[in-house]
C-alpha positions as CSV (number, residue, x, y, z in Angstrom):
1,M,26.1,-32.3,223.3
2,V,25.1,-34.6,226.6
3,K,25.0,-31.1,228.8
4,R,22.6,-29.8,226.1
5,V,20.0,-31.7,226.1
6,L,19.8,-31.8,230.1
7,L,19.9,-28.0,229.8
8,I,17.1,-28.6,227.5
9,F,15.0,-31.1,229.3
10,L,15.6,-28.9,232.8
11,F,14.1,-25.5,231.0
12,V,11.3,-27.4,229.7
13,S,10.3,-29.3,233.1
14,S,10.4,-26.2,234.9
15,C,8.5,-24.6,232.5
16,L,5.6,-27.2,232.9
17,S,5.8,-27.9,236.6
18,A,3.4,-24.8,237.2
19,N,0.0,-26.7,237.3
20,V,-3.2,-25.0,236.7
21,Y,-3.9,-23.9,240.1
22,E,-0.8,-22.1,240.0
23,T,-0.9,-20.9,236.4
24,N,-4.8,-19.5,236.9
25,C,-5.7,-19.1,240.5
26,V,-2.9,-17.7,241.9
27,K,-1.7,-16.1,239.2
28,C,-5.2,-13.5,239.1
29,H,-5.8,-14.0,243.0
30,K,-2.0,-12.3,243.5
31,N,-3.6,-8.8,242.4
32,I,-6.9,-9.1,245.0
33,P,-6.2,-7.6,248.5
34,V,-7.7,-10.7,250.1
35,S,-4.9,-13.4,250.2
36,I,-6.6,-16.6,248.1
37,D,-7.2,-18.7,251.7
38,K,-9.5,-16.5,253.2
39,Y,-11.6,-17.5,250.2
40,F,-11.5,-21.3,250.7
41,Y,-12.2,-21.1,254.8
42,R,-15.3,-18.6,254.3
43,Y,-16.3,-21.7,251.6
44,L,-15.5,-24.7,254.2
45,L,-17.5,-22.2,256.6
46,T,-20.5,-21.7,254.6
47,Y,-20.7,-25.1,252.9
48,S,-18.7,-27.7,255.7
49,S,-17.6,-30.7,253.3
50,E,-15.1,-31.3,250.8
51,N,-18.0,-32.2,248.6
52,N,-20.1,-29.3,249.5
53,V,-17.4,-27.2,249.1
54,K,-15.6,-28.5,245.8
55,T,-19.3,-28.8,244.2
56,A,-20.0,-24.8,245.4
57,M,-16.5,-23.4,244.3
58,I,-17.3,-24.9,240.8
59,N,-20.9,-23.4,240.4
60,Y,-19.8,-20.5,241.5
61,M,-16.8,-20.0,239.0
62,Q,-19.1,-21.9,235.7
63,N,-22.0,-19.2,236.7
64,P,-20.9,-16.5,238.8
65,S,-23.7,-14.3,240.9
66,K,-24.1,-12.0,244.1
67,K,-26.5,-14.6,245.2
68,E,-24.0,-17.0,245.1
69,T,-20.9,-15.2,246.9
70,V,-19.3,-16.1,250.1
71,M,-17.7,-12.8,249.5
72,A,-19.1,-10.0,252.1
73,E,-20.8,-7.2,250.6
74,A,-18.3,-4.5,250.8
75,F,-16.1,-6.9,249.3
76,I,-18.3,-7.8,245.9
77,S,-19.5,-3.3,246.1
78,R,-15.5,-2.6,246.1
79,F,-14.6,-5.5,243.4
80,G,-17.6,-6.8,241.9
81,V,-18.2,-10.4,241.2
82,K,-15.8,-12.3,239.1
83,K,-16.1,-13.1,235.6
84,K,-17.1,-17.0,234.6
85,T,-14.3,-18.8,234.2
86,T,-12.9,-19.7,231.1
87,L,-11.1,-23.3,232.4
88,K,-12.7,-26.2,231.0
89,E,-15.0,-28.7,233.7
90,S,-11.5,-30.8,234.2
91,E,-9.2,-28.1,234.6
92,L,-11.4,-26.3,237.4
93,K,-11.6,-29.4,239.1
94,K,-8.2,-30.0,239.1
95,A,-7.5,-26.8,240.2
96,I,-9.9,-27.1,243.3
97,D,-8.6,-30.3,243.9
98,I,-5.0,-28.8,244.5
99,Y,-6.8,-25.9,246.2
100,W,-8.4,-28.3,248.6
101,E,-5.3,-30.4,249.3
102,K,-3.4,-27.0,249.9
103,Y,-5.4,-25.2,252.7
104,K,-7.6,-28.2,253.8
105,V,-7.1,-27.7,257.4
106,L,-7.8,-32.1,258.4
107,G,-4.8,-34.1,258.7
108,K,-2.9,-30.7,259.2
109,L,-4.0,-30.1,262.6
110,K,-1.8,-31.5,265.5
């Protein structure tokens, strides 16, 4: 009985461990030939600070447009502009926070 409860707990825990970034962002971007970290570096080069990058990303995800993208014209011509996010703003902010922590450069340089 204890083993069953433990197995059920471990199964449920593993199912819930995927975060909003992994579940939504990575899942979709794995089908695109440009790796997800490349977007981060383009945003960082364009907007510089954490706050500006996150604000720009949120704005773009909520209202994607060719004018506001950081991607090259050739990329947009080939793949188009992304569709508007279906995430709630709180989920989007959480995903972008995780994304920032995963790829930020500061604190990782030696």
